[in-house]
LUMDODREN-63580 format. One record per residue (C-alpha): residue number from 1; x, z, y. Coordinates in steps of 0.5 Angstrom, whole numbers, plus 2048, in hexadecimal, padded with zeros to 3 digits. Layout:
N
num NUM | x X | z Z | y Y
...
# end
This chain:
120
num 1 | x 8AC | z 906 | y 8A8
num 2 | x 8B0 | z 8FF | y 8A9
num 3 | x 8B7 | z 902 | y 8A8
num 4 | x 8B4 | z 905 | y 8A1
num 5 | x 8B2 | z 8FE | y 89F
num 6 | x 8B8 | z 8FB | y 8A1
num 7 | x 8BC | z 901 | y 89D
num 8 | x 8B7 | z 900 | y 897
num 9 | x 8B9 | z 8F9 | y 897
num 10 | x 8C0 | z 8FA | y 895
num 11 | x 8C6 | z 8F6 | y 896
num 12 | x 8C3 | z 8EF | y 896
num 13 | x 8C0 | z 8F1 | y 89D
num 14 | x 8C7 | z 8F1 | y 8A0
num 15 | x 8C8 | z 8EA | y 89F
num 16 | x 8C1 | z 8E8 | y 8A1
num 17 | x 8C2 | z 8EC | y 8A7
num 18 | x 8C8 | z 8E8 | y 8A9
num 19 | x 8C6 | z 8E1 | y 8A7
num 20 | x 8BF | z 8E3 | y 8AB
num 21 | x 8C2 | z 8E5 | y 8B1
num 22 | x 8C6 | z 8DF | y 8B1
num 23 | x 8C0 | z 8DB | y 8B0
num 24 | x 8BC | z 8DE | y 8B5
num 25 | x 8C2 | z 8DD | y 8BA
num 26 | x 8C3 | z 8D6 | y 8B9
num 27 | x 8BB | z 8D4 | y 8B9
num 28 | x 8BB | z 8D7 | y 8C0
num 29 | x 8C1 | z 8D3 | y 8C2
num 30 | x 8BD | z 8CD | y 8BF
num 31 | x 8B7 | z 8CF | y 8C3
num 32 | x 8BA | z 8D0 | y 8C9
num 33 | x 8BF | z 8CA | y 8C9
num 34 | x 8BB | z 8C5 | y 8C4
num 35 | x 8C2 | z 8C3 | y 8C2
num 36 | x 8C1 | z 8BE | y 8BB
num 37 | x 8C8 | z 8C0 | y 8B9
num 38 | x 8C5 | z 8C7 | y 8B7
num 39 | x 8C0 | z 8C5 | y 8B2
num 40 | x 8C5 | z 8C4 | y 8AC
num 41 | x 8C7 | z 8CC | y 8AE
num 42 | x 8C0 | z 8CE | y 8AE
num 43 | x 8BF | z 8CB | y 8A8
num 44 | x 8C5 | z 8CE | y 8A4
num 45 | x 8C4 | z 8D5 | y 8A8
num 46 | x 8BC | z 8D5 | y 8A5
num 47 | x 8BF | z 8D3 | y 89E
num 48 | x 8C4 | z 8D8 | y 89E
num 49 | x 8BF | z 8DE | y 8A1
num 50 | x 8B9 | z 8DC | y 89C
num 51 | x 8BE | z 8DC | y 896
num 52 | x 8C2 | z 8E2 | y 898
num 53 | x 8BA | z 8E5 | y 898
num 54 | x 8B9 | z 8E2 | y 891
num 55 | x 8C0 | z 8E5 | y 88E
num 56 | x 8BE | z 8EC | y 891
num 57 | x 8B7 | z 8EB | y 88E
num 58 | x 8BA | z 8E9 | y 887
num 59 | x 8BF | z 8EE | y 887
num 60 | x 8BA | z 8F3 | y 888
num 61 | x 8B6 | z 8F1 | y 883
num 62 | x 8BC | z 8F2 | y 87E
num 63 | x 8BD | z 8F9 | y 880
num 64 | x 8B6 | z 8FA | y 87F
num 65 | x 8B6 | z 8F7 | y 878
num 66 | x 8BC | z 8FC | y 876
num 67 | x 8B9 | z 902 | y 879
num 68 | x 8B3 | z 900 | y 874
num 69 | x 8B7 | z 900 | y 86E
num 70 | x 8B8 | z 908 | y 86E
num 71 | x 8B1 | z 90C | y 870
num 72 | x 8AB | z 90D | y 86C
num 73 | x 8A5 | z 909 | y 86D
num 74 | x 8A2 | z 90E | y 873
num 75 | x 8A8 | z 90C | y 877
num 76 | x 8A9 | z 905 | y 875
num 77 | x 8A3 | z 903 | y 87A
num 78 | x 8A5 | z 907 | y 880
num 79 | x 8AC | z 904 | y 87F
num 80 | x 8A9 | z 8FD | y 87E
num 81 | x 8A5 | z 8FD | y 884
num 82 | x 8AA | z 901 | y 889
num 83 | x 8B0 | z 8FC | y 887
num 84 | x 8AC | z 8F6 | y 888
num 85 | x 8A9 | z 8F8 | y 88F
num 86 | x 8B0 | z 8FA | y 891
num 87 | x 8B3 | z 8F4 | y 88E
num 88 | x 8AE | z 8F0 | y 892
num 89 | x 8B0 | z 8F3 | y 899
num 90 | x 8B6 | z 8EE | y 898
num 91 | x 8B1 | z 8E8 | y 898
num 92 | x 8AD | z 8EA | y 89E
num 93 | x 8B3 | z 8EC | y 8A2
num 94 | x 8B6 | z 8E4 | y 8A1
num 95 | x 8AF | z 8E1 | y 8A2
num 96 | x 8AE | z 8E5 | y 8A8
num 97 | x 8B4 | z 8E2 | y 8AB
num 98 | x 8B2 | z 8DB | y 8A9
num 99 | x 8AC | z 8DB | y 8AC
num 100 | x 8AE | z 8DE | y 8B3
num 101 | x 8B4 | z 8D9 | y 8B3
num 102 | x 8AF | z 8D3 | y 8B1
num 103 | x 8AA | z 8D5 | y 8B7
num 104 | x 8B1 | z 8D5 | y 8BC
num 105 | x 8B3 | z 8CE | y 8B8
num 106 | x 8AC | z 8CB | y 8B9
num 107 | x 8AD | z 8CD | y 8C1
num 108 | x 8B3 | z 8C9 | y 8C1
num 109 | x 8B0 | z 8C3 | y 8BD
num 110 | x 8AA | z 8C3 | y 8C2
num 111 | x 8AF | z 8C2 | y 8C7
num 112 | x 8B3 | z 8BC | y 8C4
num 113 | x 8AC | z 8B9 | y 8C3
num 114 | x 8AA | z 8BA | y 8CA
num 115 | x 8B1 | z 8B7 | y 8CD
num 116 | x 8B0 | z 8B1 | y 8C8
num 117 | x 8A9 | z 8B0 | y 8CB
num 118 | x 8AB | z 8B0 | y 8D2
num 119 | x 8B0 | z 8AB | y 8D1
num 120 | x 8AD | z 8A6 | y 8CC
# end
């Protein structure tokens, strides 16, 4: 089922997967080490993950709009809803990565705050 959704999302799922996995790895490392130098990398990888999901979503809508140009009215509604839902998988995928990474990054930020409290 999950692989079907990934496939339905189209080519945009691949860069989202790559950037999302890099984001997750960096956020886990940040959660473990609380190295402040990782914060800019977290921000950029989060941005890349979300924008690749958005690009996949928008290119999916473009493909859907092209498909809507040909069929009769009965087919149009089905194609529109199916295409829109398949395009949204890109954004859902990107947001899942961003949410999980944010949870890990929150742990790292909490550790920094606790260390600052203990020293100051």
